[in-house]
C-alpha positions in Angstrom: 92.6 97.5 102.5 94.9 95.5 100.3 96.2 93.3 103.4 92.3 92.7 104.2 91.7 92.0 101.0 94.5 88.9 100.3 93.3 87.2 103.4 89.8 86.8 101.6 89.2 83.7 100.5 88.9 83.9 96.4 85.3 83.3 96.5 85.0 86.4 98.9 87.1 88.5 96.9 85.0 87.8 94.0 82.2 89.0 96.1 84.3 91.9 96.8 85.3 92.7 93.2 81.8 92.7 92.0 80.5 94.7 94.9 82.9 97.3 93.9 82.0 97.5 90.2 78.3 97.9 91.3 78.9 100.6 93.7 80.9 102.3 90.7 77.5 102.0 88.5 75.7 103.7 91.8 78.3 106.5 91.7 78.0 107.4 88.1 73.9 107.2 89.0 74.4 109.6 91.7 75.3 112.2 89.5 71.3 112.4 89.2 71.7 114.3 92.3 74.3 117.2 91.2 72.4 118.2 88.3 69.3 118.1 86.6 71.0 118.4 82.9 74.4 116.4 81.3 76.2 117.1 78.4 75.4 115.0 75.6 79.1 115.0 74.5 80.0 114.0 77.7 77.7 111.2 78.1 78.9 109.8 74.5 82.5 110.2 75.5 81.7 108.5 78.4 80.2 105.6 76.4 82.9 105.4 73.8 85.4 105.1 77.1 83.5 102.3 78.2 83.9 100.6 75.1 87.6 100.6 74.8 87.7 99.3 78.0 85.8 96.5 77.5 87.1 95.7 74.2 90.7 95.9 75.6 89.5 93.7 78.8 88.2 91.3 76.6 91.8 90.6 74.6 94.3 91.2 77.5 92.1 89.8 80.6 90.1 87.2 79.0 91.1 85.8 75.1 95.3 86.1 75.8 94.7 84.0 78.8 92.2 81.6 77.7 94.6 80.7 74.4 97.7 80.3 76.7 95.6 78.0 79.1 94.5 76.1 76.0 97.9 75.3 75.0 99.1 71.5 75.0 95.3 70.5 74.8 93.5 67.7 72.2 93.0 70.2 69.9 95.0 73.4 68.7 94.6 76.4 71.4 92.4 78.1 69.0 89.6 75.9 68.6 88.4 76.1 71.9 88.5 79.9 72.2 87.2 80.5 69.1 83.8 77.7 70.1 83.7 79.8 73.2 84.2 83.2 71.9 81.4 82.8 69.0 79.0 81.2 71.8 79.5 84.3 73.8 78.1 86.1 71.4 75.4 84.1 70.5 74.2 84.0 74.0 73.9 87.9 74.0 72.8 87.8 70.7 69.7 85.5 72.2 68.8 87.2 74.6 68.9 90.5 73.1 66.1 89.4 70.8 64.4 87.5 73.2 64.3 90.5 75.8 62.7 93.4 74.8 65.0 96.7 75.7 66.0 100.6 74.9 69.8 101.3 73.6 71.4 104.1 75.9 70.8 107.1 73.5 68.1 105.5 71.3 65.2 107.4 69.9 62.7 104.6 69.4 59.5 105.1 67.5 56.7 103.0 67.1 54.9 102.4 63.5 53.1 105.4 64.2 56.3 107.3 65.0 55.4 108.3 68.8 57.9 107.6 71.5 57.1 104.5 73.8 55.4 105.8 77.0 58.0 107.1 79.7 57.6 104.0 81.9 57.9 101.6 79.0 61.0 103.5 77.8 62.4 103.7 81.6 62.1 99.6 81.7 63.6 99.1 78.3 66.0 101.3 79.3 67.3 99.6 82.4 67.3 96.4 80.9 69.8 97.5 78.3 72.3 98.3 80.8 71.4 95.2 82.7 72.1 93.0 79.7 75.5 94.6 79.1 76.6 94.2 83.3 75.8 90.1 82.2 79.0 89.2 80.5 81.2 91.8 82.8 80.3 89.8 85.8 80.9 86.5 84.1 84.6 87.8 82.9 85.6 89.0 86.7 83.9 85.6 88.3 85.7 83.4 85.6 89.0 85.3 85.9 88.9 84.9 90.0 87.5 81.4 89.3 91.1 80.9 87.0 92.7 81.8 90.1 90.9 79.6 92.5 91.8 76.6 90.7 95.5 77.8 90.6 95.9 78.2 86.7 99.3 79.3 85.7 98.3 81.4 83.3 96.1 83.3 86.4 97.0 85.9 88.8 94.9 87.8 91.1 96.7 90.9 90.1 95.3 90.6 86.4 92.0 89.4 88.0 91.7 93.0 90.0 92.7 94.7 86.8 90.2 93.4 85.0 87.7 94.4 88.2 89.1 97.8 88.7 88.8 98.6 84.6 85.0 97.5 84.5 84.5 99.5 87.5 86.0 102.5 85.9 83.5 101.9 82.8 80.7 101.3 84.7 80.2 104.7 86.1 79.1 106.3 82.5 76.9 103.1 82.5 75.1 104.2 85.8 74.7 107.7 84.2 73.6 106.2 81.0 70.5 104.9 82.8 70.0 107.8 85.5 70.2 110.6 83.5 67.6 109.6 80.5 65.2 108.8 83.4 65.0 112.1 85.0 64.9 113.5 81.8 61.9 111.6 81.1 60.4 113.4 84.3 61.3 110.6 86.9 62.6 111.9 89.9 66.1 111.7 91.5 65.9 109.2 93.8 64.1 106.9 91.5 66.5 107.6 88.9 69.2 106.8 91.0 67.8 103.6 92.2 67.1 102.3 88.5 70.5 103.6 87.6 72.4 101.7 90.1 69.9 98.4 90.1 71.4 97.6 86.6 74.5 96.8 88.1 72.7 94.3 90.5 73.0 92.0 88.2 77.2 91.6 88.4 77.5 89.7 91.6 75.0 87.4 90.3 77.0 86.6 87.0 80.5 86.6 88.8 79.4 84.2 91.2 77.9 82.0 88.2 81.4 82.4 86.2 83.2 81.4 89.6 81.6 78.3 90.3 81.5 76.8 86.5 85.1 77.5 86.4 85.7 76.2 90.0 84.1 73.1 89.6 84.7 72.2 86.1 88.6 73.3 85.3 88.9 72.3 81.9 85.9 74.7 81.1 88.6 77.6 81.9 89.6 78.6 78.2 86.3 78.3 76.9 84.5 80.2 79.8 87.3 83.1 79.3 86.2 83.2 75.7 82.7 83.1 76.2 82.7 86.0 78.6 84.8 87.9 75.8 82.5 87.4 73.2 79.6 88.5 75.2 81.7 91.5 75.9 82.3 92.5 72.3 79.1 91.5 71.3 77.5 94.4 73.5 80.3 96.9 72.5 79.9 96.3 68.8 76.1 96.0 69.0 75.1 98.8 71.6 77.6 100.5 73.5 79.7 102.1 70.2 76.7 103.0 68.2 75.1 104.5 70.9 78.2 107.2 71.6 77.5 107.9 67.9 74.4 108.5 67.3 74.2 112.2 68.4 76.8 113.6 65.9 79.9 113.2 68.3 81.1 110.2 66.4 85.1 111.8 66.2 84.9 112.6 70.0 83.7 108.6 70.7 86.4 107.2 68.8 88.8 109.5 70.5 87.5 108.3 74.1 87.5 104.7 73.0 90.8 104.6 72.2 91.5 106.4 75.7 89.9 103.9 77.2 91.2 100.8 75.8 94.8 102.5 76.2 94.0 102.6 80.1 92.8 99.1 80.5 95.5 97.9 78.6 98.1 99.6 80.7 96.1 98.4 84.0 96.3 95.0 82.7 100.0 94.7 81.7 101.2 96.6 84.8 99.1 95.0 87.3 98.4 91.5 85.9 
């Protein structure tokens, strides 16, 4: 399997990697077929774990290589990286305001104190996790794009480590969509389909990130930092708050630390 992967072109590798991460989202969503009830503590644990993976990936796989690549440029290395990081956060902030969505675990009420209709709530929840997956796909695409143009600070092993880490944390994201939909009365089959659908955006955004880097190489440090900023925004604005709003704060923090550690080990060991 590894030999087959190495024989692929870099573009084919990024498609293969994001199909894997999409598949991991589907794996998490498939848990609806095993049970109708799901422990809130376990869901909060997995959300915290996902946040830790995303924070570690943002630094070890994106920001650190971006700083190395920016060395020797017209400006100090921190300038394009800082700009890219803030632009990534601003992009997700803008999308967050423009597209109505529902945070995982959220208990949204109208002015009259009534929960939204189940169909609307389902749509908003799927949109939330889909938004999560945009920066993740971009990060994978940009990482493989750096490999494609032969950047000395990039490696195929590092790009693979990022894809594996994101794939691991996609499992709880699939659960975070499918289980609430099941609780809202949707069938297991439909809950699964919506859950896995939220990961479909990753291959699309990965191709966009890959092509942007492959054709405009000087943008690489900016692109890596952009992906990192978008991921950190998602973690701070949605993942961490969602993991801690049900009284499982300590568990969520411990799982975040665990997720960070595992992603750091993956990146350092493979990259």
